Structures are given as structure tokens and as C-alpha cells.
C-alpha positions as CSV (number, residue, x, y, z in Angstrom):
1,X,18.6,-9.8,-43.6
2,X,21.4,-9.9,-41.0
3,X,23.1,-6.6,-40.3
4,X,26.1,-5.9,-42.5
5,X,29.5,-7.1,-41.2
6,X,31.1,-4.7,-38.8
7,X,34.6,-5.4,-37.4
8,X,33.7,-3.8,-34.0
9,X,30.7,-6.2,-33.7
10,X,33.0,-9.2,-34.4
11,X,35.4,-8.0,-31.8
12,X,32.8,-7.5,-29.2
13,X,31.4,-11.0,-29.9
14,X,34.9,-12.5,-29.5
15,X,35.4,-10.7,-26.2
16,X,32.0,-12.0,-25.1
17,X,32.8,-15.7,-25.6
18,X,34.8,-16.1,-22.3
19,X,32.0,-14.5,-20.5
20,X,29.5,-16.7,-22.2
21,X,31.4,-19.8,-21.1
22,X,31.5,-18.3,-17.6
23,X,27.7,-17.8,-17.5
24,X,26.9,-21.3,-18.7
25,X,29.7,-23.4,-17.0
26,X,32.2,-21.7,-14.8
27,X,29.9,-19.7,-12.4
28,X,27.5,-22.6,-11.7
29,X,30.5,-24.8,-11.1
30,X,32.1,-22.3,-8.7
31,X,28.8,-22.0,-6.8
32,X,28.2,-25.7,-6.4
33,X,31.8,-26.3,-5.4
34,X,31.4,-24.0,-2.3
35,X,31.0,-25.6,1.1
36,X,27.5,-25.5,2.6
37,X,24.8,-27.3,4.5
38,X,22.2,-27.6,1.8
39,X,21.0,-31.0,0.8
40,X,22.1,-32.3,-2.6
41,X,18.7,-33.8,-3.5
42,X,16.3,-33.5,-6.5
43,X,15.6,-29.8,-5.9
44,X,19.3,-29.0,-5.9
45,X,20.0,-30.9,-9.1
46,X,17.0,-29.4,-10.9
47,X,18.2,-26.0,-9.8
48,X,21.6,-26.8,-11.4
49,X,19.9,-27.7,-14.6
50,X,17.7,-24.5,-14.5
51,X,20.8,-22.3,-13.9
52,X,22.7,-23.9,-16.8
53,X,19.6,-23.7,-19.1
54,X,19.1,-20.0,-18.3
55,X,22.9,-19.3,-18.8
56,X,22.8,-20.9,-22.2
57,X,19.8,-18.9,-23.2
58,X,21.2,-15.7,-21.9
59,X,24.4,-16.5,-23.8
60,X,22.4,-16.9,-27.0
61,X,20.9,-13.5,-26.4
62,X,24.4,-11.9,-26.0
63,X,25.7,-13.5,-29.2
64,X,22.7,-13.1,-31.4
65,X,23.1,-11.1,-34.6
66,X,19.9,-9.2,-33.8
67,X,19.2,-7.2,-30.6
68,X,16.4,-8.9,-28.8
69,X,15.6,-6.5,-26.0
70,X,12.6,-8.2,-24.3
71,X,13.8,-11.7,-24.6
72,X,17.3,-10.7,-23.4
73,X,16.0,-9.0,-20.3
74,X,13.7,-12.0,-19.5
75,X,16.7,-14.4,-19.6
76,X,18.9,-12.0,-17.7
77,X,16.2,-12.0,-14.9
78,X,15.9,-15.7,-15.0
79,X,19.6,-16.3,-14.9
80,X,20.2,-14.1,-11.9
81,X,16.9,-14.4,-9.9
82,X,15.8,-17.9,-10.8
83,X,19.2,-19.5,-11.5
84,X,22.4,-18.4,-9.7
85,X,20.9,-16.8,-6.6
86,X,18.6,-19.8,-5.8
87,X,21.5,-22.2,-6.5
88,X,23.6,-20.4,-4.0
89,X,20.8,-20.6,-1.5
90,X,20.6,-24.3,-2.2
91,X,24.3,-24.8,-1.6
92,X,24.5,-23.0,1.8
93,X,21.1,-24.0,2.9
94,X,19.8,-20.5,3.7
95,X,17.0,-18.7,2.1
96,X,15.8,-15.0,2.3
97,X,12.2,-16.0,2.8
98,X,11.3,-19.3,4.7
99,X,9.8,-22.1,2.5
100,X,7.0,-23.3,4.7
101,X,5.8,-26.4,2.7
102,X,7.4,-29.7,2.3
103,X,10.5,-30.3,0.2
104,X,8.4,-31.8,-2.6
105,X,6.7,-28.3,-3.2
106,X,10.2,-26.8,-3.7
107,X,11.0,-29.6,-6.2
108,X,7.7,-28.9,-8.0
109,X,8.4,-25.1,-8.0
110,X,11.8,-25.6,-9.7
111,X,10.4,-28.1,-12.2
112,X,7.6,-25.6,-13.1
113,X,10.1,-22.7,-13.5
114,X,12.1,-24.9,-15.8
115,X,8.8,-25.8,-17.7
116,X,7.8,-22.2,-17.9
117,X,11.3,-21.3,-19.4
118,X,10.9,-24.0,-22.0
119,X,7.4,-22.8,-22.8
120,X,8.7,-19.3,-23.2
121,X,11.2,-20.6,-25.7
122,X,8.5,-22.5,-27.6
123,X,6.4,-19.3,-27.8
124,X,9.4,-17.3,-29.1
125,X,9.9,-20.0,-31.7
126,X,6.3,-19.9,-32.9
127,X,6.6,-16.1,-33.3
128,X,8.9,-16.6,-36.2
129,X,6.0,-17.7,-38.3
130,X,3.0,-15.7,-39.3
131,X,-0.1,-17.2,-41.0
132,X,-0.4,-16.4,-44.7
133,X,-3.9,-15.0,-44.2
134,X,-2.5,-12.5,-41.6
135,X,0.0,-11.2,-44.1
136,X,-2.6,-10.7,-46.9
137,X,-5.0,-8.9,-44.5
138,X,-2.2,-6.4,-43.8
139,X,-1.5,-6.0,-47.5
140,X,1.9,-7.7,-47.6
141,X,3.1,-9.9,-50.3
142,X,3.9,-13.5,-49.3
143,X,7.6,-14.1,-48.6
144,X,9.7,-17.0,-47.6
145,X,9.5,-18.1,-43.9
146,X,13.2,-17.3,-43.4
147,X,12.9,-13.7,-44.8
148,X,14.0,-10.7,-42.8
149,X,10.9,-8.8,-42.8
150,X,11.8,-6.5,-45.7
151,X,8.1,-6.4,-46.6
152,X,7.4,-4.2,-43.6
153,X,5.8,-1.7,-46.0
154,X,2.9,-3.0,-48.0
155,X,1.8,-1.9,-51.5
156,X,0.5,1.5,-52.2
157,X,-2.9,2.1,-50.8
158,X,-2.3,0.0,-47.7
159,X,-4.4,0.9,-44.8
160,X,-3.4,3.1,-41.8
161,X,-2.5,-0.1,-39.8
162,X,0.6,-0.4,-42.0
163,X,1.9,3.0,-40.8
164,X,4.0,3.0,-37.6
165,X,3.1,5.2,-34.7
166,X,5.2,8.3,-34.4
167,X,5.6,11.0,-31.8
168,X,3.7,14.2,-32.1
169,X,5.9,17.2,-31.6
170,X,3.3,19.5,-30.0
171,X,2.0,16.8,-27.6
172,X,5.7,16.0,-26.6
173,X,5.9,19.5,-25.3
174,X,2.8,18.9,-23.2
175,X,4.4,15.7,-21.9
176,X,7.6,17.6,-20.9
177,X,5.5,20.3,-19.1
178,X,3.6,17.5,-17.3
179,X,6.9,15.8,-16.4
180,X,8.3,18.9,-14.8
181,X,5.0,19.5,-12.9
182,X,4.7,16.0,-11.6
183,X,8.4,15.7,-10.8
184,X,8.3,19.1,-9.1
185,X,5.3,18.2,-7.1
186,X,7.0,15.0,-5.8
187,X,10.1,17.0,-4.8
188,X,8.0,19.6,-3.0
189,X,5.9,17.1,-1.2
190,X,9.0,15.3,0.1
191,X,10.7,18.4,1.3
192,X,13.2,19.2,-1.4
193,X,15.9,17.5,-3.6
194,X,18.2,16.6,-0.7
195,X,15.9,14.0,0.7
196,X,16.2,12.0,-2.6
197,X,20.0,11.5,-1.9
198,X,19.6,10.4,1.7
199,X,17.9,7.0,1.9
200,X,14.8,5.2,1.0
201,X,13.8,5.4,4.6
202,X,13.8,9.2,4.4
203,X,11.6,9.0,1.2
204,X,9.0,6.7,3.0
205,X,9.0,9.0,6.0
206,X,8.5,12.0,3.7
207,X,5.5,10.4,2.0
208,X,3.9,9.6,5.4
209,X,4.4,13.2,6.5
210,X,2.8,14.4,3.2
211,X,-0.3,12.5,4.2
212,X,-0.6,10.4,1.1
213,X,0.1,7.0,2.7
214,X,-2.2,6.9,5.7
215,X,-4.3,4.1,7.2
216,X,-1.8,1.5,5.9
217,X,-2.8,2.1,2.3
218,X,-0.1,2.2,-0.4
219,X,-2.3,3.6,-3.1
220,X,-1.4,7.3,-2.4
221,X,2.3,6.5,-2.2
222,X,2.1,4.6,-5.5
223,X,0.1,7.3,-7.2
224,X,2.5,10.1,-6.1
225,X,5.7,8.2,-6.9
226,X,4.4,6.8,-10.1
227,X,3.4,10.2,-11.6
228,X,6.6,11.8,-10.2
229,X,9.0,9.4,-11.8
230,X,7.4,7.8,-14.9
231,X,6.5,11.0,-17.0
232,X,10.0,12.5,-16.4
233,X,11.6,9.2,-17.5
234,X,9.5,8.9,-20.7
235,X,10.1,12.5,-21.6
236,X,13.9,12.0,-21.1
237,X,13.8,8.9,-23.3
238,X,12.0,10.7,-26.1
239,X,14.4,13.7,-26.0
240,X,17.4,11.3,-25.8
241,X,16.4,9.6,-29.0
242,X,15.6,12.9,-30.7
243,X,19.1,14.2,-30.0
244,X,20.8,10.9,-30.9
245,X,19.1,10.6,-34.3
246,X,18.6,14.2,-35.4
247,X,21.4,16.6,-36.3
248,X,18.9,19.4,-36.4
249,X,17.7,18.7,-32.9
250,X,21.3,18.9,-31.6
251,X,21.6,22.3,-33.2
252,X,18.3,23.6,-31.6
253,X,19.0,25.2,-28.3
254,X,15.5,24.8,-27.0
255,X,15.7,21.0,-27.4
256,X,19.1,20.8,-25.8
257,X,17.9,22.9,-22.9
258,X,14.8,20.8,-22.3
259,X,16.9,17.7,-22.4
260,X,19.4,19.1,-19.9
261,X,16.5,20.1,-17.5
262,X,15.0,16.6,-17.8
263,X,18.4,15.1,-17.1
264,X,18.6,17.0,-13.9
265,X,15.0,16.2,-12.9
266,X,15.6,12.5,-13.5
267,X,18.9,12.6,-11.6
268,X,16.7,13.7,-8.6
269,X,13.6,11.6,-8.8
270,X,15.0,8.5,-10.5
271,X,18.4,8.2,-8.9
272,X,19.4,4.8,-7.5
273,X,19.8,6.0,-3.9
274,X,16.1,6.7,-3.2
275,X,14.5,4.2,-5.6
276,X,14.1,0.4,-5.6
277,X,16.9,-1.5,-7.2
278,X,14.7,-3.0,-9.9
279,X,13.4,0.5,-10.8
280,X,17.0,1.6,-11.2
281,X,17.5,-1.3,-13.6
282,X,14.5,-0.1,-15.5
283,X,15.8,3.4,-15.9
284,X,19.4,2.2,-16.7
285,X,18.4,-0.3,-19.4
286,X,15.8,2.0,-20.9
287,X,18.3,4.8,-21.3
288,X,21.0,2.6,-22.7
289,X,18.8,0.9,-25.3
290,X,17.3,4.3,-26.3
291,X,20.7,6.1,-26.5
292,X,22.3,3.3,-28.5
293,X,19.5,2.0,-30.7
294,X,21.7,0.0,-33.1
295,X,24.8,-0.6,-31.2
296,X,25.4,-4.4,-30.8
297,X,28.4,-3.8,-28.6
298,X,26.4,-1.7,-26.2
299,X,23.6,-4.3,-26.2
300,X,26.0,-7.0,-25.2
301,X,27.8,-4.9,-22.6
302,X,24.4,-4.0,-21.0
303,X,23.6,-7.6,-20.5
304,X,26.9,-8.7,-19.2
305,X,27.4,-5.8,-16.9
306,X,23.8,-6.0,-15.8
307,X,24.4,-9.6,-14.5
308,X,27.5,-8.5,-12.7
309,X,25.7,-5.5,-11.0
310,X,22.7,-7.7,-10.1
311,X,24.7,-10.5,-8.5
312,X,27.6,-8.5,-6.9
313,X,26.3,-4.9,-6.3
314,X,22.6,-5.4,-5.5
315,X,23.2,-7.5,-2.3
316,X,25.4,-4.8,-0.8
317,X,23.1,-1.9,-1.6
318,X,21.1,-1.8,1.5
319,X,23.1,1.2,2.8
320,X,20.9,3.2,0.3
321,X,17.7,1.8,1.9
322,X,18.2,2.8,5.4
323,X,19.9,5.6,7.4
324,X,23.1,5.1,9.3
325,X,21.5,3.9,12.5
326,X,19.3,1.3,10.8
327,X,21.8,0.1,8.1
328,X,22.1,-3.7,8.3
329,X,25.7,-4.6,8.1
330,X,26.7,-7.5,6.0
331,X,29.3,-9.8,7.5
332,X,30.0,-12.8,5.3
333,X,32.5,-15.6,5.1
334,X,31.4,-16.6,1.6
335,X,30.4,-14.6,-1.5
336,X,27.2,-16.8,-1.7
337,X,25.7,-15.5,1.6
338,X,24.5,-12.1,0.4
339,X,22.5,-13.9,-2.3
340,X,20.7,-15.8,0.4
341,X,20.0,-12.7,2.6
342,X,18.5,-10.3,0.2
343,X,16.0,-9.8,-2.6
344,X,16.2,-13.2,-4.5
345,X,13.3,-15.0,-3.0
346,X,11.3,-15.8,-6.3
347,X,11.8,-19.5,-6.3
348,X,11.0,-19.9,-2.6
349,X,7.9,-17.7,-3.0
350,X,6.7,-19.8,-5.9
351,X,7.1,-22.9,-3.7
352,X,5.1,-21.1,-1.0
353,X,2.4,-20.1,-3.5
354,X,2.1,-23.8,-4.5
355,X,1.8,-24.8,-0.8
356,X,-0.8,-22.0,-0.3
357,X,-2.9,-23.4,-3.2
358,X,-2.6,-27.0,-2.2
359,X,-3.4,-26.3,1.4
360,X,-7.1,-25.8,0.6
361,X,-7.1,-22.3,-0.7
362,X,-7.4,-23.5,-4.3
363,X,-6.8,-21.7,-7.6
364,X,-8.4,-18.3,-8.0
365,X,-9.2,-18.7,-11.7
366,X,-8.4,-15.2,-12.8
367,X,-9.5,-13.4,-9.6
368,X,-5.9,-12.2,-8.8
369,X,-5.3,-11.2,-12.4
370,X,-8.6,-9.2,-12.4
371,X,-7.4,-7.4,-9.2
372,X,-4.1,-6.4,-11.1
373,X,-5.9,-5.3,-14.2
374,X,-8.5,-3.3,-12.2
375,X,-5.9,-1.8,-9.8
376,X,-7.5,1.6,-10.1
377,X,-10.8,0.5,-8.7
378,X,-11.0,1.6,-5.0
379,X,-11.7,-0.9,-2.3
380,X,-14.7,1.3,-1.2
381,X,-16.3,0.2,-4.5
382,X,-14.8,-3.3,-4.6
383,X,-14.6,-4.5,-0.9
384,X,-13.4,-8.0,-1.9
385,X,-10.7,-6.6,-4.2
386,X,-7.7,-9.0,-4.0
387,X,-4.4,-8.0,-2.4
388,X,-1.0,-8.5,-4.0
389,X,-0.3,-12.2,-4.5
390,X,2.9,-11.8,-2.5
391,X,1.0,-10.1,0.3
392,X,-1.7,-12.7,0.3
393,X,0.8,-15.6,0.5
394,X,2.8,-13.8,3.1
395,X,-0.1,-13.1,5.4
396,X,-1.1,-16.8,5.1
397,X,2.5,-17.7,6.1
398,X,2.4,-15.4,9.0
399,X,5.3,-13.4,7.7
400,X,6.1,-10.1,9.5
401,X,7.3,-8.4,6.3
402,X,4.7,-9.1,3.6
403,X,6.5,-7.0,0.9
404,X,7.4,-10.3,-0.9
405,X,7.8,-11.1,-4.5
406,X,5.5,-13.1,-6.7
407,X,7.1,-14.0,-10.0
408,X,5.0,-14.4,-13.1
409,X,5.1,-18.2,-12.8
410,X,3.4,-17.9,-9.4
411,X,0.9,-15.3,-10.7
412,X,-0.1,-17.6,-13.5
413,X,-0.1,-20.7,-11.2
414,X,-2.4,-19.3,-8.5
415,X,-4.9,-18.3,-11.2
416,X,-4.8,-21.0,-13.8
417,X,-2.8,-24.0,-12.6
418,X,0.0,-25.9,-14.4
419,X,-1.7,-25.8,-17.9
420,X,-2.6,-22.2,-17.7
421,X,0.9,-21.3,-16.4
422,X,2.5,-23.2,-19.3
423,X,0.2,-21.5,-21.9
424,X,0.7,-18.1,-20.3
425,X,4.5,-18.4,-20.4
426,X,4.3,-19.5,-24.0
427,X,2.1,-16.4,-24.8
428,X,4.7,-14.2,-23.0
429,X,7.4,-15.6,-25.1
430,X,5.4,-15.2,-28.3
431,X,4.6,-11.6,-27.5
432,X,8.2,-10.7,-26.5
433,X,9.6,-12.3,-29.7
434,X,7.0,-10.5,-31.9
435,X,8.0,-7.2,-30.4
436,X,11.7,-7.9,-30.7
437,X,11.3,-8.8,-34.4
438,X,9.4,-5.6,-35.1
439,X,12.0,-3.5,-33.2
440,X,14.8,-5.3,-35.3
441,X,13.1,-4.1,-38.5
442,X,12.7,-0.5,-37.2
443,X,15.9,0.0,-35.3
444,X,18.1,0.8,-38.3
445,X,20.2,3.8,-39.2
446,X,17.9,6.3,-40.9
447,X,14.8,5.4,-38.9
448,X,12.7,8.4,-38.0
449,X,13.6,10.1,-34.7
450,X,9.9,10.0,-33.6
451,X,9.4,6.3,-33.8
452,X,7.2,5.5,-30.8
453,X,8.1,1.7,-30.9
454,X,11.8,2.5,-30.4
455,X,10.9,4.4,-27.2
456,X,8.3,1.9,-25.9
457,X,10.4,-1.3,-26.5
458,X,13.5,-0.1,-24.4
459,X,11.1,1.1,-21.6
460,X,9.2,-2.2,-21.6
461,X,12.5,-4.1,-21.7
462,X,13.8,-2.3,-18.6
463,X,10.5,-2.6,-16.8
464,X,10.2,-6.3,-17.5
465,X,12.4,-6.9,-14.5
466,X,9.6,-5.6,-12.3
467,X,6.8,-7.3,-14.2
468,X,8.5,-10.7,-14.1
469,X,9.5,-10.4,-10.5
470,X,6.0,-9.3,-9.4
471,X,3.6,-8.9,-7.8
472,X,1.6,-7.7,-10.8
473,X,-0.7,-5.6,-8.7
474,X,2.3,-3.4,-7.6
475,X,3.7,-3.2,-11.1
476,X,0.5,-2.3,-13.1
477,X,0.2,1.2,-11.7
478,X,3.4,2.5,-13.4
479,X,2.4,0.6,-16.5
480,X,-0.9,2.4,-16.7
481,X,0.9,5.8,-16.2
482,X,3.4,5.0,-18.9
483,X,0.5,3.9,-21.3
484,X,-1.2,7.3,-20.7
485,X,2.1,9.2,-21.4
486,X,2.7,7.2,-24.6
487,X,-0.9,7.6,-25.8
488,X,-0.6,11.4,-25.3
489,X,2.3,11.7,-27.7
490,X,1.3,9.0,-30.2
491,X,0.1,9.9,-33.7
492,X,-0.4,8.5,-37.2
493,X,-0.3,12.0,-38.8
494,X,2.4,12.9,-41.2
495,X,1.7,16.6,-41.5
496,X,4.8,18.8,-41.7
497,X,5.6,20.4,-38.3
498,X,3.9,17.7,-36.2
499,X,6.7,15.2,-36.3
500,X,10.2,15.2,-34.9
501,X,13.0,16.0,-37.4
């Protein structure tokens, strides 16, 4: 059933209406009305359609009666990285990464992005319906299609699969100890806390001096930073939810003390100065969605403020990447130019991936995906292990900087072609909607403090910015570390003293 009427929710929705109109209509019109040298051809008008479509879908996520964390963050990324930013680039005729192929490849790329967005919506629509056989095998009574999911709990005697995963209290203590150990090791290896508040250039230099990123390999750097940042974040999320949902925890000095120490640790290793901007979004959204598990107003504010931060703050955040001598100054005559000079190269890189495939390289038929899933296999064992898709296409282009994005559309395209890409995007939409529906049933007042799903979903929603942006090979390392941490604290046991209360 829809949540009960709340005046604050109605007020926040009324205040969101002008912003919704701005996302779908006003901002795209402002962008296309700016002067520029970009051609107004098929690629341009397809980009306009894509921007409006993503704006409408993001608006629907803002105004929905249920919080849809994964779907909302997907559409937020699409709106800012596949919609407004590429539209600004099309208007002024400047792109952050050169599009090396013919204009037809860019037209094809924008068309396929639009097709993938539509397939995502179709998959999310299909997720509303579950086969009757699936319900019976889980022990649920049949219910109307439009039901709310009140049958989450089956009849007496239902199997263990009906019981949600919870957090084991004793193992949580082990995770906290591991978080302090890993975070402390990262701080010591890089020379102390001060370096984390200087610049990303100092962080990279510290990693090189520590001897974990030699011979041009990024594996040691990813391993050190992954274990130094992910366990502290997950431990902080668990303790945050515990304190938010449990009065007893707020009265227990040991829980409050550990939470405070984790807060300090994360302020050092996960601060926005020394970390990539998309990782900062991950931390921010995971904390907000965990700390306010049922707040519709905070959910809507997170989406709208996130768009503003991504479009207006991110392009000017390079002062945190470099020291004072190497900071690239931004001198602009239009507010569109920073969007064409920075990180939003996803549509252009998708077009380059299409050109790469059609130039004779061909589709890899799962080879790139296998490299991402088997990221832990060393190249000494697998000499032909594929590189990041962005790196592969960048080297083929002859780019000096091969640290390029590879959005999920490009990852699916290079492996499986247009049919596989469409089916893959539909599967992503289906999975995201299924998780969102389950979270909506669990995220209610009175839900147990140790619900693992209500920790995992906010973390996955935040990290989806990195997963959708790609490349997948770079993103899977932290996913695996997070999975290990969550598996450590997960339990089906209901013994007294093992659960959070």
C-alpha cells in the first residue's frame, strides 16, 4: 500500500514541481538557446530527445510515492552524464574526448543510449509482475497484481529463504576492527592524515612512494585504496543505521564511541578532496539513504541537489585534483564550457567504441566482461587478460590519457552488439526495480536495525554512478571488497545476543 498521508511529504512534493519542470523543460531549453558552433543535425536533435526523456524519468523518480533508490540514481546519472552535459557539448561544438569516427557513429551512439534507456524502463515495468509459480515456491499466497507486497512473510513453516538477512553483532565488531586496521594502514602508507587533505596528486605520489603501484600496474593501488576506503565506509553505514533506528544503541557509550571513531576515519580516507568525484557521490548518497531510511523529503532533496552538484560543482573541482602549480584554471565565457572540458565523455566514448568495433576489431562476445568478473586473476596467470574497455579504445585512438570512461552501454555493445545491449539494459532495469520494491517493503518504521538489505541498497545506489559510468574492470575491485565485508556480517540466525537491538 502507498505510505500514509504526511503533510511534510505533500509540501516537499509541491516544492519539487518547479524543479521538475526545470529538469524536463527549462534547463534543456536554456542549453539549446546558447550560442555555439555545434551543428544542428540528427545527432543534436536526438540528444535533445534523450535529455528530455531522462529529465522526465528523473522527475518521475523525484515525485514517486515510493523511494526507488537504484532506479533514481540510474536516471540521475543519465540526466547529467548522458543528457545535459552531452547536449551542452553539442551546442558549443566541443567535447572532452575527441570522437574519432564519422558523424554517423555519434548518431548511432545517441540512438542506442536512448534505446538502452527505454529497455531499462521496460525491464523495470516487467519487474512489477512475478509468476504465480515463483510465489508458490516461496510459500506465498497468491495476491492481486497491484498489491503492495504485504505478503512478504509467508505462512508458518516457510523455509529459511523467506527470512531476510540480518547483521551479526559479533561479526560487526570484527568488521569495525578490520576497518580501522585497513584505514590505518592506508594512512600510514601514504605518510599521515595531512596528505588526504592536500590533493589527489599527493595521494598518487604517496602510493608510488609506497611501492604499491610500480611497473605501470594499477592493481596494487586499487588493492590498497579499496581496502582502505570500503570497509570503513560499510562499517560507518551499519553503525549509522544502528544509531538511527535503535534507542538502546544511542544510550550505549561503546556504540557511540565506535561510531565517532569511524566518522573521523572516514573523514580522512573518504573525504572529497583526495578521492574521485564519483566516489564522493557514492559516499554521500550511501550515507544519506542510510541515515534517512524512510524520509521522502530527504530522498527528493538528495536527487535534486545531486544534479546541481554534478552539473555546477564537479566541473570546477579540479583544484582538489592537483597542487597549486599544476591546477588547471578554468576561464569561461559560457556556463556550458566546463561541461565540455571535464569528465562527461560517456556519449563520445560510446561513439568511439562503436567506431572501434566497426573498424575491424569486432565484438568480443563476453571477453571484456570475463576480464571484469575475473579481475583478481593476475596477468602472469592470464597473459591475454583484457584491459579496461576505456583503456583499450583509448590506446586504439592513440589518446595520451587512456583513463577514459566506458559506460555500461559501451560495455554491453562491445561484447554482445545491439541485441545483447538492449537485453542487458532491460535486465539491469529489472534487477534495479526488484531491489527497489524489496527495499520499499522493508524500509518502514519499526524495521530491525540490523537489516542487511537496508545497508546494501544505499551502498549499491551510490556506487551505481561508478558502475554505470565504467569501465567495469576498474569498478569491480571495490564491489568484491564490499561483498566480502557484507558476507562477513550477514546471518540468518535469530539467537538472542547475535543481532543488533
